[in-house]
C-alpha positions in Angstrom: 7.1 -21.8 12.3 10.4 -20.3 12.0 10.4 -16.7 11.9 12.5 -13.8 11.4 13.0 -10.0 11.1 15.0 -6.9 10.0 15.1 -3.3 9.1 17.5 -1.3 7.1 17.3 2.4 6.6 16.8 3.5 3.0 17.3 7.5 3.1 18.4 9.4 0.4 22.0 10.5 1.0 21.8 14.0 -1.3 18.8 15.3 -2.6 16.1 13.6 -4.4 13.0 14.5 -6.6 9.7 13.3 -4.1 6.7 11.3 -5.2 3.1 11.7 -4.2 2.6 15.3 -5.2 3.1 18.0 -8.4 6.6 19.3 -6.7 8.6 22.4 -8.3 12.3 20.8 -7.0 14.2 18.4 -5.2 13.7 17.4 -1.5 15.2 20.0 1.1 16.1 17.8 3.9 15.4 14.9 6.0 12.4 15.3 9.1 12.4 11.6 9.7 14.7 8.8 8.2 13.1 6.4 5.7 13.5 2.4 6.2 12.4 -1.2 4.7 11.2 -4.0 7.0 10.7 -7.4 6.7 9.2 -10.1 8.0 10.3 -14.1 7.0 8.1 -16.8 8.2 8.8 -20.6 7.0 7.2 -24.2 8.3 9.9 -26.1 10.9 9.4 -29.0 7.8 9.9 -27.2 4.5 12.8 -25.4 3.1 10.1 -22.4 1.7 10.5 -19.1 3.2 7.8 -16.2 3.0 8.6 -12.9 2.8 6.8 -9.6 3.7 8.5 -6.5 3.0 7.3 -2.7 3.7 9.6 0.0 2.1 8.7 3.9 2.9 8.5 4.9 -0.5 4.7 6.3 -1.9 5.0 3.7 -4.9 7.3 0.7 -7.0 6.7 -0.1 -10.1 7.0 -3.4 -11.7 10.3 -3.7 -13.2 11.8 -2.5 -10.0 10.1 -4.9 -7.9 11.0 -7.8 -10.5 13.9 -6.6 -10.0 14.1 -6.7 -6.2 12.2 -10.2 -5.8 15.2 -11.7 -8.0 17.9 -10.3 -6.4 16.4 -11.6 -2.8 16.0 -15.2 -4.6 19.8 -15.0 -5.5 20.8 -13.8 -2.3 18.2 -14.9 0.0 17.1 -18.3 -1.4 12.9 -16.8 -1.3 11.5 -17.9 -4.3 10.1 -14.6 -6.3 6.4 -16.0 -6.1 6.8 -15.9 -2.4 8.0 -12.2 -1.7 5.7 -9.4 -1.5 7.6 -5.8 -1.6 4.9 -3.2 -0.7 5.1 0.3 -0.7 3.7 1.7 2.3 2.6 5.0 0.4 4.6 8.4 1.4 3.7 11.0 -0.3 6.8 12.7 1.1 9.7 10.1 -0.3 11.7 9.6 -3.0 10.2 9.8 -6.7 10.7 5.9 -6.7 7.6 5.9 -9.5 7.6 9.3 -10.9 3.9 9.8 -11.0 4.7 13.6 -11.3 8.9 14.1 -11.3 11.6 12.5 -12.7 12.0 9.6 -11.2 15.1 8.3 -9.4 16.6 5.6 -11.3 20.0 5.5 -9.6 18.3 5.3 -6.0 16.2 3.1 -7.2 19.0 0.6 -8.4 20.6 1.2 -4.8 17.0 0.2 -2.8 16.9 -3.2 -5.2 20.2 -3.9 -3.4 19.1 -2.9 0.2 16.1 -5.1 0.1 18.2 -8.2 -1.2 20.4 -7.8 2.1 17.8 -6.9 4.4 16.0 -10.3 3.0 19.5 -11.7 3.5 19.0 -10.5 7.2 16.0 -11.6 8.4 16.5 -14.8 7.0 19.7 -15.5 8.6 17.5 -13.9 12.1 15.1 -16.7 11.5 13.8 -19.0 15.0 11.2 -21.1 16.0 8.6 -18.8 17.0 4.9 -18.3 18.2 2.1 -16.0 16.2 -1.1 -15.1 16.3 -3.6 -12.4 14.4 -6.3 -10.6 15.6 -8.4 -7.5 14.3 -9.7 -3.8 15.7 -10.5 -0.6 14.1 -9.1 2.7 14.1 -12.0 5.5 12.6 -10.0 8.8 12.7 -7.9 8.2 10.5 -9.1 7.8 7.4 -11.9 9.1 6.0 -14.5 8.4 2.6 -12.7 11.2 0.7 -15.6 11.7 -2.5 -17.9 13.8 -1.4 -21.2 14.5 -3.5 -22.1 18.6 -3.6 -25.3 20.4 -3.3 -24.7 21.0 -7.2 -24.0 17.0 -8.2 -20.9 17.5 -8.4 -18.3 14.9 -6.7 -15.3 16.8 -4.2 -12.2 15.8 -3.0 -11.7 16.1 1.1 -8.8 18.4 0.4 -10.8 20.9 -1.5 -12.2 24.2 -0.1 -16.0 24.4 -0.1 -18.7 25.7 2.3 -19.6 22.8 5.3 -23.8 24.2 4.0 -23.1 22.9 0.4 -21.8 19.0 1.0 -24.3 16.3 1.1 -21.7 14.0 2.7 -19.4 11.4 1.6 -20.2 9.1 -1.6 -19.0 5.9 0.5 -17.3 5.0 4.0 -14.0 4.3 4.8 -12.5 0.8 6.2 -11.9 1.4 10.1 -10.2 -2.5 10.0 -6.9 -2.8 11.3 -5.4 -6.1 11.3 -2.3 -7.4 13.5 0.2 -10.1 13.4 2.3 -10.4 16.7 5.1 -13.1 16.2 7.4 -14.0 19.4 10.2 -16.1 20.2 8.6 -19.4 21.6 11.2 -19.3 24.5 10.3 -15.9 25.7 6.9 -14.8 24.5 7.1 -11.8 26.0 9.4 -10.5 23.6 8.6 -9.5 20.1 10.1 -10.9 16.6 7.7 -8.6 14.9 4.4 -6.6 14.8 2.9 -6.7 11.0 0.0 -4.8 11.4 -2.6 -3.1 8.3 -4.8 -0.3 7.3 -5.9 1.3 4.9 -5.1 4.8 4.5 -3.1 7.8 2.7 -0.2 8.8 4.4 0.0 12.2 3.0 -0.7 14.7 6.2 2.2 16.4 4.7 1.3 18.3 1.4 2.7 19.2 -2.1 4.2 22.0 0.0 6.4 19.7 2.1 10.2 19.2 0.8 11.4 17.3 4.0 11.7 13.5 3.6 9.2 10.9 5.7 7.0 8.1 6.5 4.6 10.3 7.6 2.3 9.0 10.4 2.6 5.1 9.3 6.9 5.9 10.1 5.7 7.7 13.6 3.6 4.3 14.7 5.7 2.2 13.7 8.2 4.1 15.8 6.4 4.2 18.7 5.2 0.6 19.0 9.1 -0.6 18.8 9.3 1.5 21.6 6.8 0.1 22.9 7.0 -3.5 22.2 10.3 -4.2 21.3 11.3 -5.9 18.2 10.1 -4.5 14.8 7.1 -3.1 13.7 5.9 -3.4 10.0 3.2 -1.5 8.2 1.3 -2.2 5.3 -1.2 -0.7 3.3 -5.0 -1.6 2.3 -7.2 -1.1 -0.3 -6.9 2.9 0.5 -7.8 4.6 -3.0 -11.3 6.3 -2.1 -10.3 7.2 1.4 -7.7 9.6 2.6 -7.0 12.1 5.9 -8.5 14.7 6.7 -7.7 17.6 4.0 -8.3 20.5 5.4 -7.3 20.1 9.1 -3.7 19.6 10.9 -1.8 19.0 7.8 1.3 19.7 9.3 3.9 17.4 12.0 1.8 17.4 14.7 -0.7 15.9 12.4 1.2 13.8 10.9 2.3 12.3 14.9 -1.1 13.0 16.1 -2.7 10.1 13.3 0.7 8.3 13.7 -0.1 8.0 17.8 -4.1 6.6 17.0 -2.9 4.1 14.8 -0.2 2.6 17.5 -2.5 3.0 20.2 -5.1 0.8 18.1 -2.6 -2.1 16.5 -1.1 -2.2 20.5 -4.7 -2.5 22.0 -5.2 -5.7 19.5 -1.8 -7.1 19.8 -1.9 -7.2 23.5 -5.0 -9.0 23.4 -3.7 -11.7 20.4 -3.7 -15.2 21.6 0.0 -16.8 20.4 0.3 -20.3 19.0 3.1 -22.4 18.1 1.2 -25.0 15.4 0.2 -22.3 12.8 1.3 -23.6 9.5 2.0 -21.0 6.0 1.1 -21.9 2.5 0.9 -19.4 -0.3 0.1 -19.1 -3.9 0.3 -16.3 -6.9 -1.8 -15.7 -9.8 -0.9 -13.6 -12.6 -3.9 -11.7 -14.8 -4.5 -8.9 -16.8 -7.3 -5.9 -16.6 -8.3 -4.0 -20.0 -6.4 -0.7 -20.1 -8.1 2.9 -20.0 -10.0 4.0 -23.9 -9.4 7.9 -23.9 -12.7 8.9 -25.9 -12.4 11.2 -28.8 -13.5 13.8 -26.5 -10.9 13.5 -24.1 -8.5 13.3 -26.8 -10.0 16.5 -27.9 -10.3 18.3 -24.7 -6.4 17.5 -23.9 -4.9 18.6 -27.0 -6.4 22.6 -26.3 -5.0 21.8 -23.0 -1.5 21.3 -24.8 -1.3 24.0 -26.5 -2.0 25.9 -23.7 0.8 24.7 -21.4 3.4 22.6 -24.0 2.9 19.7 -21.6 4.4 21.5 -18.4 2.7 20.8 -14.8 2.5 23.8 -12.5 3.2 22.4 -8.7 0.2 21.8 -6.5 0.2 21.3 -2.7 -2.6 18.4 -3.5 -4.2 16.9 -6.4 -4.2 17.7 -10.2 -4.9 20.6 -12.5 -5.8 20.1 -16.0 -1.7 20.4 -17.4 -1.1 16.8 -15.4 -4.5 15.3 -16.7 -4.0 16.3 -20.6 -0.4 14.8 -20.3 -1.8 11.4 -19.1 -4.7 11.8 -21.9 -2.0 11.7 -24.6 -0.2 8.6 -23.3 -3.5 6.5 -22.4 -3.8 7.5 -26.0 -0.6 6.1 -27.3 -1.0 2.9 -25.4 -4.5 2.4 -26.8 -6.4 0.2 -24.0 -3.5 -2.3 -23.8 -4.5 -4.4 -21.3 -2.6 -4.2 -17.8 -0.5 -7.1 -15.6 -1.9 -7.7 -12.3 0.0 -10.7 -10.2 -1.3 -10.7 -6.4 0.3 -13.4 -3.8 -1.6 -14.6 -0.6 0.5 -16.1 2.1 -2.3 -17.5 4.9 -1.8 -18.6 8.4 -4.1 -20.8 9.9 -7.2 -18.8 9.1 -5.6 -15.1 8.5 -4.8 -14.5 4.8 -2.8 -11.8 3.8 -3.5 -10.9 0.0 -1.4 -8.6 -2.0 -2.4 -6.0 -4.9 -0.5 -3.9 -7.4 -2.2 -0.6 -7.3 -4.0 1.8 -5.3 -8.0 -0.5 -5.0 -10.9 1.1 -4.0 -11.7 0.9 -0.5 -15.5 -0.5 -1.8 -13.7 -3.4 -3.5 -11.2 -4.1 -0.6 -14.1 -4.5 2.0 -16.3 -6.7 -0.9 -13.5 -8.9 -1.5 -12.3 -8.9 2.8 -16.5 -10.0 3.1 -16.7 -13.1 0.7 -12.9 -14.3 2.1 -13.2 -17.4 3.1 -10.7 -17.0 5.7 -11.8 -15.5 9.1 -9.3 -12.8 8.7 -8.6 -11.3 4.8 -6.3 -8.4 5.0 -5.4 -6.8 1.6 -1.7 -5.5 1.0 -2.0 -3.0 -1.5 0.7 -0.9 -3.5 2.4 -4.8 -3.6 4.6 -6.0 -6.4 3.9 -3.3 -8.4 1.0 -0.5 -9.5 -0.9 -0.2 -11.8 -2.9 2.9 -10.4 -6.2 3.2 -9.2 -8.8 0.6 -9.9 -12.3 2.8 -8.9 -15.8 0.6 -9.0 -17.6 1.0 -11.7 -19.6 3.0 -10.0 -17.5 5.5 -8.9 -16.6 5.8 -12.1 -19.8 7.0 -13.2 -20.5 9.3 -10.4 -16.4 11.2 -11.6 -13.5 12.1 -9.3 -9.9 12.8 -8.7 -9.1 9.1 -9.2 -11.6 8.4 -12.1 -10.1 11.0 -14.2 -6.5 9.7 -13.3 -7.3 6.0 -13.7 -5.5 3.7 -16.0 -7.8 1.1 -16.0 -11.1 0.1 -17.4 -14.5 0.0 -15.6 -14.6 -3.6 -16.0 -11.9 -4.3 -13.9 -13.6 -3.9 -10.2 -15.2 -7.5 -11.6 -12.4 -8.9 -12.9 -10.2 -8.2 -9.2 -12.9 -9.4 -7.4 -13.4 -12.3 -8.7 -9.6 -13.2 -9.2 -8.8 -12.6 -6.0 -11.6 -14.5 -4.5 -10.4 -17.3 -6.6 -6.7 -17.0 -5.4 -8.2 -17.3 -1.7 -10.1 -20.0 -2.2 -7.8 -21.9 -3.3 -5.1 -21.1 -0.6 -8.1 -22.0 1.8 -8.7 -25.1 0.6 -4.9 -25.9 0.9 -4.5 -24.4 4.1 -7.3 -26.9 4.8 -6.8 -29.7 3.5 -3.2 -30.2 5.0 -4.5 -29.4 8.4 -4.0 -25.6 8.7 -4.0 -24.5 12.4 -7.9 -22.7 12.9 -8.9 -20.3 15.1 
């Protein structure tokens, strides 16, 4: 196996609009630098290279990801279908998607070039390597954020409500921490990269924050690089229905607390991983569509009434969205008339460890179901990768209602389609790995 890694600073040099929350104005400074990090892997017997790139932004649309992947193909020689470009989902990064504020198109164009140069640097650093995969748990960061109140309403975990009125969460979080450790073959005590996966919402800092930061994943990466050397690379999971504690530690000390907890969990797994030089990497991609959401007549009537009152303007909020945003969204969705949404997924597998990308915020329940049914011993979802189609809730959650259910762009049928297509891709790669003598754990 050959492996290389690199990272590059992608912090904006001037004030920018920020993604993830409805904010009143551009950023006011930098609390922590933003980075893009890249791991490249290849079999020694093949010229085919695979890349996983993590970017400290909230989300990237399909067009920006496609442009980056094409530039990576041209400059670094990696086929576009072998590249995963994943946002960490920090809610304190530049507006690369433009959820609520204008998208920073000039920054996006610059970012595409930085990602291409990053991948090229990683390829140039490739050398014989050993690697291994392992799983652990971290249960203090992510909480199931959809709560049931005593009047039957779904309450988000950032909404203030008397504790005695809560019946409990409507689901469970996924505590799994997946770790891929990569070391030089002639220096196993050193580190090329530690790629780690955990499902969470990096929004410790709410919409009241105007300082750029990678939030708690960036803190975890920094601590892991200090301990192990090399480059630590965070990739988010199926995190659509989990969040940080919305009513506690929403400050910079909270960022450090959660980042330290994640780093400890990753480090504990990394120290126990058995390394091997005998693995081989395989990959495959697929493209399909899921049905778009149809706005009902009742929803449209409600939206028109709100738009008459607001004129389409949005009020800043520290968390969540108000009726003003929902009305604008419903208008947009009505104009799209339920247009199908394209989904591209990439599956990369090394022995019995698979990484499966998804272009959006897949509900944690769906991600856990995919992992449980996967033929691989270890399966990790890389969310917010190679595009963004928004939240994909379960059919059950849509029937119950809630924040992401209100703001989704997909139809309820998407859950089953994504589950079935994900398993088909995993099975296809699994069959290829095992037919060609892939390394087993």
